[in-house]
VEXSEKOL-148190 format. One line per 8 residues: number of its first residue (from 1); their letters; for each residue x, y, z of N, C-alpha, C, CB. Coordinates in nm, 3 decimals. Glycine has a CB too. Layout:
# residues N
NUM> a> X/Y/Z/X/Y/Z/X/Y/Z/X/Y/Z; ...
***
This chain:
# residues 222
1> mkptaprr> 14.248/6.867/9.670/14.373/6.924/9.723/14.490/6.855/9.655/14.383/6.909/9.880; 14.573/6.939/9.597/14.686/6.882/9.524/14.795/6.836/9.619/14.742/6.985/9.425; 14.853/6.720/9.590/14.963/6.673/9.676/15.087/6.763/9.664/15.000/6.527/9.639; 15.150/6.785/9.775/15.270/6.870/9.778/15.391/6.791/9.730/15.294/6.925/9.921; 15.464/6.849/9.636/15.583/6.780/9.584/15.693/6.779/9.690/15.634/6.848/9.453; 15.758/6.669/9.708/15.866/6.662/9.809/15.980/6.758/9.775/15.921/6.518/9.821; 16.032/6.821/9.882/16.145/6.911/9.862/16.271/6.834/9.827/16.168/6.997/9.986; 16.343/6.891/9.734/16.469/6.825/9.693/16.585/6.885/9.770/16.492/6.840/9.538
9> shafslie> 16.660/6.801/9.839/16.776/6.849/9.915/16.892/6.878/9.820/16.820/6.745/10.023; 16.959/6.990/9.848/17.071/7.030/9.763/17.202/6.992/9.832/17.067/7.182/9.734; 17.295/6.938/9.759/17.427/6.900/9.811/17.532/6.936/9.708/17.433/6.748/9.847; 17.656/6.940/9.755/17.766/6.969/9.663/17.785/6.852/9.567/17.896/6.997/9.740; 17.805/6.885/9.444/17.839/6.781/9.348/17.987/6.746/9.362/17.806/6.826/9.203; 18.027/6.636/9.301/18.165/6.593/9.308/18.260/6.698/9.249/18.183/6.459/9.236; 18.216/6.760/9.140/18.299/6.861/9.076/18.318/6.982/9.167/18.236/6.906/8.942; 18.209/7.023/9.235/18.219/7.137/9.327/18.314/7.106/9.443/18.080/7.174/9.382
17> liivisvi> 18.306/6.983/9.497/18.396/6.944/9.605/18.542/6.946/9.560/18.360/6.805/9.657; 18.567/6.897/9.440/18.704/6.897/9.387/18.756/7.039/9.372/18.709/6.824/9.251; 18.669/7.131/9.327/18.710/7.271/9.312/18.744/7.332/9.447/18.599/7.353/9.243; 18.659/7.307/9.548/18.684/7.362/9.682/18.815/7.309/9.740/18.567/7.328/9.777; 18.836/7.178/9.727/18.959/7.117/9.779/19.081/7.174/9.708/18.954/6.965/9.763; 19.070/7.195/9.577/19.183/7.250/9.501/19.217/7.392/9.547/19.151/7.250/9.352; 19.113/7.473/9.575/19.136/7.610/9.623/19.205/7.608/9.759/19.003/7.688/9.632; 19.158/7.519/9.848/19.220/7.508/9.981/19.366/7.467/9.968/19.144/7.406/10.068
25> aiiatfti> 19.395/7.373/9.879/19.533/7.326/9.860/19.622/7.439/9.809/19.536/7.207/9.763; 19.569/7.519/9.718/19.649/7.631/9.664/19.678/7.733/9.773/19.574/7.699/9.546; 19.577/7.764/9.854/19.597/7.860/9.963/19.700/7.807/10.064/19.463/7.889/10.035; 19.688/7.677/10.098/19.782/7.617/10.194/19.925/7.620/10.141/19.741/7.473/10.225; 19.941/7.604/10.010/20.075/7.604/9.950/20.147/7.736/9.977/20.067/7.580/9.800; 20.073/7.845/9.979/20.134/7.976/9.999/20.142/8.016/10.147/20.057/8.081/9.923; 20.045/7.969/10.227/20.040/8.016/10.367/20.127/7.934/10.461/19.897/8.012/10.416; 20.142/7.803/10.439/20.219/7.719/10.532/20.364/7.763/10.543/20.213/7.573/10.489
33> palntilk> 20.436/7.788/10.431/20.574/7.837/10.446/20.582/7.968/10.524/20.637/7.857/10.309; 20.485/8.057/10.502/20.485/8.184/10.575/20.464/8.161/10.723/20.377/8.279/10.520; 20.374/8.067/10.757/20.349/8.036/10.897/20.472/7.975/10.962/20.230/7.942/10.910; 20.542/7.889/10.889/20.665/7.828/10.942/20.769/7.935/10.972/20.722/7.724/10.843; 20.782/8.032/10.883/20.877/8.141/10.905/20.842/8.221/11.029/20.882/8.233/10.783; 20.712/8.249/11.045/20.666/8.324/11.162/20.694/8.246/11.290/20.516/8.356/11.151; 20.667/8.115/11.288/20.691/8.033/11.407/20.838/8.028/11.443/20.638/7.893/11.385; 20.925/8.012/11.342/21.068/8.008/11.369/21.116/8.139/11.429/21.145/7.977/11.241
41> gsylsqgs> 21.067/8.250/11.375/21.104/8.380/11.430/21.056/8.396/11.573/21.048/8.491/11.344; 20.937/8.341/11.601/20.884/8.348/11.737/20.969/8.266/11.834/20.740/8.299/11.740; 21.009/8.146/11.791/21.095/8.063/11.875/21.228/8.133/11.904/21.119/7.926/11.808; 21.284/8.196/11.802/21.412/8.265/11.819/21.397/8.381/11.918/21.463/8.317/11.683; 21.287/8.454/11.908/21.263/8.565/12.000/21.247/8.515/12.143/21.139/8.645/11.958; 21.172/8.407/12.160/21.153/8.350/12.293/21.285/8.303/12.352/21.052/8.235/12.288; 21.364/8.232/12.270/21.492/8.181/12.317/21.588/8.291/12.355/21.554/8.093/12.214; 21.594/8.396/12.274/21.686/8.507/12.303/21.644/8.581/12.429/21.692/8.603/12.185
49> smlvgqln> 21.513/8.598/12.449/21.465/8.664/12.570/21.500/8.583/12.694/21.313/8.686/12.562; 21.485/8.452/12.682/21.519/8.365/12.795/21.667/8.374/12.827/21.480/8.220/12.764; 21.753/8.372/12.724/21.897/8.381/12.744/21.936/8.510/12.814/21.969/8.369/12.611; 21.889/8.622/12.764/21.922/8.752/12.823/21.872/8.759/12.967/21.861/8.867/12.740; 21.751/8.711/12.989/21.694/8.715/13.123/21.775/8.633/13.223/21.553/8.666/13.121; 21.816/8.513/13.183/21.892/8.426/13.274/22.031/8.482/13.303/21.903/8.287/13.215; 22.095/8.539/13.203/22.227/8.598/13.226/22.218/8.718/13.320/22.291/8.640/13.093; 22.117/8.801/13.301/22.100/8.917/13.389/22.068/8.873/13.532/21.989/9.008/13.336
57> iarqqais> 21.984/8.770/13.545/21.952/8.720/13.679/22.078/8.665/13.747/21.844/8.610/13.672; 22.159/8.591/13.672/22.282/8.534/13.730/22.375/8.644/13.781/22.354/8.448/13.626; 22.392/8.748/13.703/22.480/8.858/13.746/22.423/8.928/13.869/22.500/8.960/13.631; 22.293/8.954/13.869/22.230/9.019/13.984/22.241/8.934/14.110/22.083/9.050/13.954; 22.224/8.803/14.095/22.234/8.714/14.209/22.377/8.710/14.265/22.189/8.574/14.171; 22.475/8.714/14.175/22.615/8.714/14.221/22.644/8.837/14.307/22.711/8.711/14.101; 22.593/8.951/14.265/22.617/9.075/14.340/22.538/9.076/14.471/22.578/9.198/14.254; 22.409/9.040/14.464/22.325/9.047/14.584/22.360/8.942/14.687/22.181/9.033/14.546
65> rnrqievr> 22.401/8.823/14.646/22.436/8.716/14.739/22.583/8.719/14.781/22.404/8.582/14.677; 22.661/8.801/14.707/22.805/8.809/14.733/22.871/8.672/14.719/22.831/8.867/14.873; 22.830/8.600/14.615/22.884/8.467/14.586/22.904/8.450/14.436/22.790/8.356/14.641; 22.981/8.349/14.400/22.996/8.317/14.259/22.870/8.246/14.210/23.122/8.228/14.236; 22.819/8.291/14.097/22.701/8.230/14.035/22.743/8.176/13.898/22.583/8.333/14.021; 22.707/8.052/13.874/22.750/7.984/13.752/22.630/7.960/13.660/22.820/7.851/13.785; 22.650/7.991/13.533/22.550/7.961/13.430/22.604/7.845/13.347/22.519/8.087/13.340; 22.531/7.736/13.345/22.574/7.618/13.269/22.492/7.604/13.141/22.563/7.491/13.355
73> fyrfadpe> 22.562/7.589/13.030/22.500/7.567/12.900/22.513/7.419/12.868/22.566/7.657/12.788; 22.399/7.350/12.856/22.398/7.205/12.841/22.394/7.161/12.695/22.280/7.147/12.914; 22.479/7.062/12.665/22.471/6.994/12.535/22.426/6.850/12.559/22.608/6.998/12.459; 22.320/6.809/12.489/22.272/6.672/12.500/22.196/6.636/12.374/22.184/6.654/12.625; 22.177/6.506/12.356/22.106/6.457/12.238/21.957/6.446/12.268/22.162/6.319/12.192; 21.877/6.483/12.171/21.732/6.471/12.183/21.690/6.337/12.125/21.659/6.590/12.111; 21.629/6.250/12.206/21.592/6.117/12.155/21.494/6.121/12.039/21.533/6.035/12.265; 21.425/6.233/12.018/21.328/6.243/11.909/21.387/6.307/11.783/21.208/6.322/11.954
81> tpgenvav> 21.514/6.345/11.789/21.578/6.407/11.672/21.660/6.303/11.597/21.667/6.526/11.715; 21.631/6.280/11.469/21.706/6.181/11.391/21.856/6.212/11.390/21.653/6.176/11.247; 21.937/6.109/11.405/22.082/6.125/11.401/22.146/6.156/11.534/22.117/6.232/11.305; 22.065/6.179/11.637/22.120/6.208/11.770/22.107/6.085/11.860/22.047/6.329/11.834; 22.213/6.058/11.935/22.219/5.940/12.022/22.234/5.987/12.165/22.337/5.845/11.982; 22.138/5.955/12.250/22.139/6.001/12.389/22.267/5.961/12.461/22.019/5.946/12.465; 22.321/5.846/12.428/22.442/5.798/12.495/22.567/5.874/12.451/22.461/5.650/12.467; 22.555/5.952/12.343/22.669/6.029/12.292/22.628/6.175/12.285/22.715/5.976/12.151
89> pstgafra> 22.652/6.254/12.390/22.606/6.394/12.393/22.659/6.479/12.277/22.648/6.457/12.522; 22.776/6.445/12.224/22.833/6.525/12.117/22.752/6.516/11.988/22.975/6.482/12.091; 22.662/6.417/11.977/22.575/6.408/11.860/22.456/6.503/11.872/22.525/6.264/11.841; 22.440/6.564/11.990/22.330/6.656/12.014/22.370/6.800/11.995/22.275/6.636/12.151; 22.305/6.889/12.069/22.330/7.033/12.056/22.319/7.099/12.192/22.231/7.097/11.956; 22.375/7.221/12.201/22.357/7.303/12.321/22.218/7.363/12.314/22.469/7.415/12.333; 22.128/7.318/12.400/21.988/7.358/12.389/21.922/7.391/12.523/21.911/7.249/12.322; 22.001/7.410/12.630/21.942/7.445/12.759/22.048/7.512/12.846/21.886/7.319/12.830
97> lqifelre> 22.001/7.579/12.953/22.092/7.641/13.049/22.029/7.639/13.187/22.127/7.786/13.007; 22.114/7.660/13.289/22.068/7.657/13.427/22.163/7.739/13.514/22.057/7.512/13.479; 22.107/7.801/13.619/22.185/7.888/13.708/22.214/7.814/13.839/22.110/8.021/13.736; 22.340/7.827/13.886/22.382/7.764/14.011/22.453/7.865/14.101/22.475/7.644/13.982; 22.438/7.846/14.231/22.519/7.918/14.328/22.629/7.824/14.374/22.433/7.970/14.450; 22.752/7.872/14.374/22.865/7.787/14.413/22.890/7.801/14.563/22.992/7.824/14.333; 22.884/7.689/14.632/22.912/7.685/14.775/23.017/7.579/14.801/22.783/7.657/14.857; 23.134/7.625/14.839/23.248/7.535/14.865/23.273/7.445/14.744/23.221/7.448/14.990
105> gvgipldk> 23.264/7.503/14.627/23.294/7.432/14.504/23.182/7.346/14.449/23.411/7.347/14.525; 23.069/7.342/14.519/22.956/7.260/14.476/22.847/7.352/14.422/22.901/7.171/14.592; 22.790/7.318/14.307/22.686/7.398/14.246/22.548/7.365/14.302/22.686/7.379/14.097; 22.480/7.464/14.357/22.345/7.448/14.409/22.248/7.515/14.312/22.331/7.509/14.554; 22.158/7.441/14.250/22.067/7.502/14.151/21.981/7.612/14.213/21.976/7.395/14.090; 21.973/7.725/14.145/21.887/7.835/14.189/21.756/7.837/14.111/21.958/7.968/14.172; 21.749/7.761/14.005/21.629/7.758/13.922/21.627/7.627/13.846/21.623/7.880/13.825; 21.514/7.596/13.788/21.504/7.475/13.708/21.576/7.495/13.574/21.356/7.437/13.685
113> iqrlpgpv> 21.595/7.386/13.503/21.659/7.391/13.371/21.571/7.469/13.275/21.688/7.248/13.317; 21.632/7.559/13.201/21.561/7.640/13.100/21.601/7.589/12.962/21.594/7.793/13.116; 21.508/7.527/12.892/21.537/7.474/12.759/21.488/7.570/12.652/21.472/7.336/12.740; 21.570/7.587/12.550/21.531/7.673/12.438/21.409/7.616/12.369/21.648/7.689/12.338; 21.319/7.701/12.322/21.195/7.652/12.262/21.213/7.601/12.120/21.091/7.761/12.263; 21.129/7.504/12.083/21.124/7.457/11.945/21.259/7.416/11.888/21.067/7.563/11.860; 21.283/7.446/11.760/21.407/7.404/11.692/21.520/7.506/11.708/21.380/7.382/11.545; 21.533/7.565/11.826/21.633/7.669/11.850/21.743/7.614/11.939/21.570/7.794/11.914
121> vfsysqer> 21.870/7.645/11.906/21.985/7.597/11.983/22.088/7.709/11.996/22.048/7.472/11.915; 22.186/7.686/12.082/22.301/7.775/12.089/22.402/7.730/11.984/22.365/7.776/12.232; 22.448/7.823/11.903/22.546/7.790/11.800/22.674/7.739/11.865/22.576/7.913/11.711; 22.731/7.635/11.806/22.854/7.577/11.861/22.947/7.536/11.748/22.822/7.455/11.952; 23.076/7.558/11.770/23.178/7.516/11.675/23.302/7.472/11.752/23.213/7.631/11.575; 23.372/7.371/11.699/23.496/7.328/11.765/23.603/7.436/11.752/23.546/7.196/11.705; 23.591/7.519/11.650/23.680/7.633/11.636/23.609/7.756/11.693/23.720/7.655/11.487; 23.679/7.867/11.703/23.618/7.989/11.752/23.523/8.044/11.647/23.726/8.094/11.789
129> gisslidg> 23.394/8.042/11.677/23.294/8.086/11.582/23.216/8.205/11.633/23.200/7.973/11.549; 23.082/8.190/11.637/22.998/8.301/11.678/22.943/8.282/11.820/22.883/8.318/11.581; 22.996/8.181/11.890/22.961/8.159/12.031/23.088/8.129/12.109/22.858/8.042/12.046; 23.173/8.228/12.122/23.303/8.206/12.187/23.290/8.163/12.333/23.386/8.331/12.179; 23.174/8.191/12.396/23.154/8.149/12.534/23.153/7.997/12.549/23.025/8.206/12.587; 23.107/7.926/12.447/23.097/7.780/12.457/23.177/7.707/12.350/22.954/7.738/12.448; 23.229/7.777/12.250/23.300/7.710/12.140/23.427/7.640/12.187/23.335/7.811/12.033; 23.465/7.539/12.110/23.588/7.466/12.140/23.569/7.367/12.252/23.698/7.563/12.174
137> ltflrrpg> 23.677/7.301/12.290/23.672/7.200/12.395/23.739/7.246/12.524/23.737/7.072/12.347; 23.788/7.369/12.527/23.863/7.417/12.643/23.779/7.418/12.770/23.916/7.556/12.616; 23.654/7.465/12.760/23.570/7.482/12.878/23.470/7.368/12.897/23.497/7.614/12.869; 23.474/7.268/12.810/23.374/7.162/12.814/23.394/7.072/12.937/23.379/7.079/12.686; 23.285/7.048/13.010/23.289/6.962/13.127/23.186/6.851/13.114/23.265/7.044/13.257; 23.203/6.749/13.197/23.108/6.640/13.201/23.062/6.619/13.345/23.170/6.510/13.145; 22.936/6.585/13.365/22.885/6.568/13.501/22.955/6.455/13.575/22.734/6.543/13.498; 22.973/6.474/13.705/23.037/6.372/13.785/23.187/6.387/13.793/23.005/6.239/13.731
145> vadpaapr> 23.244/6.470/13.706/23.388/6.492/13.708/23.419/6.623/13.779/23.446/6.493/13.564; 23.360/6.731/13.731/23.385/6.862/13.792/23.291/6.890/13.909/23.371/6.971/13.688; 23.176/6.824/13.912/23.076/6.853/14.014/23.010/6.723/14.060/22.970/6.952/13.961; 23.041/6.677/14.181/22.982/6.551/14.229/22.832/6.558/14.250/23.048/6.509/14.357; 22.777/6.680/14.261/22.632/6.696/14.280/22.564/6.736/14.150/22.603/6.801/14.388; 22.615/6.687/14.039/22.562/6.724/13.907/22.415/6.687/13.896/22.643/6.656/13.795; 22.332/6.777/13.845/22.189/6.746/13.829/22.165/6.646/13.718/22.110/6.874/13.800; 22.055/6.577/13.728/22.014/6.481/13.625/21.909/6.548/13.537/21.958/6.350/13.689
153> lprvdlqy> 21.935/6.551/13.407/21.844/6.618/13.314/21.732/6.524/13.273/21.920/6.668/13.191; 21.612/6.578/13.250/21.501/6.495/13.206/21.533/6.423/13.075/21.376/6.579/13.188; 21.505/6.295/13.071/21.514/6.209/12.952/21.657/6.171/12.915/21.449/6.278/12.836; 21.758/6.242/12.967/21.897/6.205/12.932/21.981/6.173/13.056/21.963/6.318/12.853; 21.926/6.196/13.176/21.994/6.166/13.301/22.128/6.240/13.307/22.015/6.014/13.316; 22.241/6.167/13.315/22.373/6.230/13.320/22.444/6.226/13.186/22.458/6.161/13.425; 22.371/6.192/13.081/22.430/6.185/12.948/22.430/6.324/12.883/22.354/6.084/12.858; 22.512/6.414/12.936/22.523/6.548/12.880/22.660/6.606/12.908/22.413/6.640/12.938
161> eyvalrfm> 22.688/6.715/12.841/22.810/6.793/12.863/22.769/6.938/12.885/22.911/6.780/12.742; 22.856/7.016/12.944/22.819/7.156/12.964/22.941/7.246/12.967/22.739/7.172/13.094; 22.915/7.372/12.938/23.016/7.478/12.950/22.962/7.577/13.053/23.045/7.548/12.810; 23.047/7.621/13.144/23.002/7.708/13.252/23.064/7.847/13.241/23.036/7.646/13.388; 22.982/7.947/13.266/23.026/8.086/13.277/22.998/8.132/13.419/22.953/8.178/13.172; 23.099/8.189/13.485/23.080/8.232/13.624/23.077/8.383/13.637/23.191/8.176/13.711; 22.980/8.429/13.714/22.975/8.570/13.753/23.028/8.582/13.895/22.830/8.628/13.743; 23.118/8.679/13.916/23.179/8.701/14.046/23.096/8.798/14.130/23.322/8.755/14.029
169> pdgstdrr> 23.120/8.804/14.262/23.043/8.894/14.350/23.048/9.041/14.310/23.093/8.880/14.489; 23.152/9.082/14.235/23.157/9.222/14.190/23.090/9.242/14.054/23.301/9.268/14.183; 23.028/9.137/14.000/22.958/9.147/13.872/23.042/9.109/13.752/22.910/9.285/13.854; 23.171/9.089/13.771/23.258/9.051/13.660/23.242/8.901/13.631/23.406/9.085/13.692; 23.316/8.850/13.532/23.309/8.709/13.497/23.446/8.643/13.512/23.257/8.691/13.353; 23.450/8.513/13.492/23.576/8.439/13.500/23.647/8.428/13.365/23.551/8.300/13.556; 23.598/8.499/13.263/23.661/8.494/13.132/23.771/8.600/13.121/23.556/8.514/13.021; 23.867/8.573/13.031/23.980/8.665/13.013/23.932/8.800/12.961/24.082/8.605/12.915
177> atekwfit> 23.985/8.905/13.021/23.942/9.042/12.986/23.996/9.086/12.850/23.988/9.140/13.093; 24.094/9.015/12.797/24.155/9.054/12.671/24.079/9.000/12.549/24.299/9.007/12.666; 23.973/8.923/12.572/23.899/8.864/12.461/23.753/8.906/12.466/23.910/8.711/12.463; 23.683/8.888/12.351/23.541/8.918/12.343/23.463/8.786/12.354/23.507/8.993/12.210; 23.354/8.792/12.429/23.279/8.671/12.457/23.135/8.685/12.410/23.284/8.639/12.606; 23.095/8.591/12.325/22.961/8.594/12.266/22.895/8.458/12.282/22.968/8.634/12.117; 22.761/8.459/12.276/22.686/8.335/12.259/22.568/8.368/12.168/22.637/8.274/12.397; 22.544/8.281/12.069/22.447/8.310/11.964/22.339/8.204/11.958/22.517/8.319/11.829
185> vveanakq> 22.214/8.250/11.948/22.099/8.161/11.934/22.061/8.155/11.786/21.978/8.211/12.022; 22.046/8.033/11.734/22.013/8.013/11.593/21.912/7.900/11.579/22.141/7.982/11.510; 21.855/7.887/11.460/21.773/7.770/11.430/21.865/7.650/11.414/21.687/7.793/11.301; 21.818/7.534/11.456/21.902/7.414/11.461/21.965/7.381/11.326/21.821/7.297/11.509; 21.892/7.397/11.218/21.942/7.358/11.085/21.978/7.478/10.999/21.839/7.274/11.014; 21.997/7.593/11.063/22.031/7.713/10.985/22.169/7.699/10.923/22.025/7.839/11.074; 22.183/7.742/10.798/22.309/7.732/10.727/22.389/7.862/10.743/22.286/7.701/10.578; 22.515/7.846/10.782/22.603/7.962/10.792/22.670/7.987/10.657/22.710/7.941/10.903
193> pspgmppa> 22.676/8.112/10.613/22.735/8.143/10.483/22.882/8.103/10.475/22.722/8.290/10.453; 22.952/8.108/10.586/23.091/8.066/10.593/23.128/8.047/10.740/23.186/8.170/10.524; 23.235/7.972/10.771/23.273/7.950/10.910/23.295/8.082/10.984/23.400/7.866/10.917; 23.237/8.091/11.103/23.252/8.212/11.183/23.153/8.320/11.151/23.388/8.265/11.166; 23.067/8.297/11.050/22.965/8.395/11.011/22.828/8.344/11.051/22.971/8.424/10.858; 22.741/8.430/11.104/22.608/8.386/11.146/22.516/8.362/11.028/22.546/8.488/11.238; 22.410/8.281/11.046/22.311/8.262/10.940/22.227/8.388/10.924/22.219/8.141/10.972; 22.129/8.382/10.836/22.049/8.501/10.806/21.971/8.550/10.928/21.952/8.472/10.692
201> nfftvqvd> 21.923/8.456/11.009/21.844/8.492/11.125/21.914/8.441/11.251/21.699/8.436/11.115; 21.946/8.528/11.342/22.019/8.489/11.463/21.998/8.593/11.572/22.170/8.471/11.433; 22.044/8.560/11.692/22.044/8.654/11.803/22.171/8.631/11.882/21.915/8.638/11.893; 22.252/8.734/11.898/22.380/8.722/11.967/22.382/8.809/12.093/22.495/8.761/11.874; 22.437/8.752/12.199/22.459/8.824/12.324/22.609/8.834/12.349/22.387/8.753/12.445; 22.655/8.955/12.378/22.795/8.975/12.415/22.801/9.001/12.565/22.858/9.093/12.335; 22.889/8.929/12.633/22.909/8.946/12.776/23.044/9.014/12.798/22.902/8.809/12.851; 23.040/9.131/12.861/23.164/9.201/12.894/23.232/9.127/13.009/23.136/9.352/12.932
209> pvsgtirn> 23.356/9.076/12.988/23.419/8.995/13.092/23.453/9.073/13.219/23.543/8.933/13.038; 23.471/9.204/13.207/23.511/9.285/13.323/23.391/9.333/13.404/23.594/9.404/13.277; 23.290/9.386/13.336/23.173/9.438/13.407/23.058/9.337/13.414/23.125/9.565/13.340; 23.059/9.237/13.325/22.952/9.139/13.323/22.825/9.188/13.257/22.921/9.096/13.461; 22.827/9.307/13.200/22.708/9.362/13.135/22.681/9.291/13.003/22.724/9.513/13.113; 22.554/9.299/12.960/22.506/9.227/12.843/22.472/9.324/12.730/22.383/9.142/12.879; 22.514/9.291/12.609/22.474/9.365/12.489/22.413/9.268/12.390/22.595/9.441/12.425; 22.308/9.314/12.319/22.235/9.228/12.227/22.257/9.270/12.081/22.086/9.230/12.259
217> yrptag> 22.262/9.172/11.994/22.273/9.197/11.850/22.174/9.107/11.777/22.418/9.172/11.800; 22.099/9.170/11.684/22.008/9.091/11.601/21.993/9.164/11.468/21.869/9.069/11.671; 21.994/9.091/11.357/21.981/9.158/11.227/21.843/9.219/11.211/22.009/9.059/11.113; 21.837/9.327/11.138/21.710/9.392/11.109/21.683/9.384/10.960/21.709/9.539/11.156; 21.558/9.372/10.925/21.522/9.365/10.782/21.551/9.497/10.716/21.373/9.327/10.764; 21.604/9.492/10.596/21.633/9.616/10.526/21.655/9.593/10.379/21.753/9.683/10.586
***
C-alpha cells in the first residue's frame, strides 16, 4: 500500500495580499468622499426636519394653550470641537433649540433640548445674513439675565447664549411685520460665496411675522 502524500495547504502569497490591499485602497479612495457627502446631506435633512417640526409645534401650542410660546435658539461651544471654548459661548455656534411656555414672564420648558445632528448648525452673522431671526446682537440674551429659571444645558451648564422667537396666542410672532425673517441650516464649515449668500447646500425656513406660517427653501440639483 502506497503512502498517501500529505495535502499541501494553499494560502495567499505576499504579492497577492499586496494586490488585494491595493484594490481595496483604490476603491476606498473613490467611495469615502461619496459617503461623506451622503452623510452630510442626511444630517442636513434631519436638522431641517427637526427645525420645521419644532416651529410648527410651537405655533400650534401657542394657539391651543392661548399663551405665548417661545422658541430659543442656543449658541454654545462644543468641548470636542477645536478652537471652541466652553467658557466663551461666542466661540461656538447656534446648534440647538428648545420650546418654552411663558407664564408670568418665566419660561417653562415644554420639551427637551433639540440639538442639530452631526456637523450641522444654524447660520449666524453679526450682520444681517441668511438667518435674520438670530443674526446680529439685537436679540441675543444670556441665561440668568432675562430668565431667572434658565435651563442648564448638558456639558456647558449656563455657558450659552440664545435668541428667542415668540409665537402669540393668535399664531403671529413678536417680530416686526415690515421685515422678512429667516433661519438657515448649514454645514458647520460650509463656505459662503459672499456675505449674505448661502453655501451650495443649505435649508432655509421663512417665518411670516403676521401669520406665523412656515415656508421652506432648499436648492435642487440641476
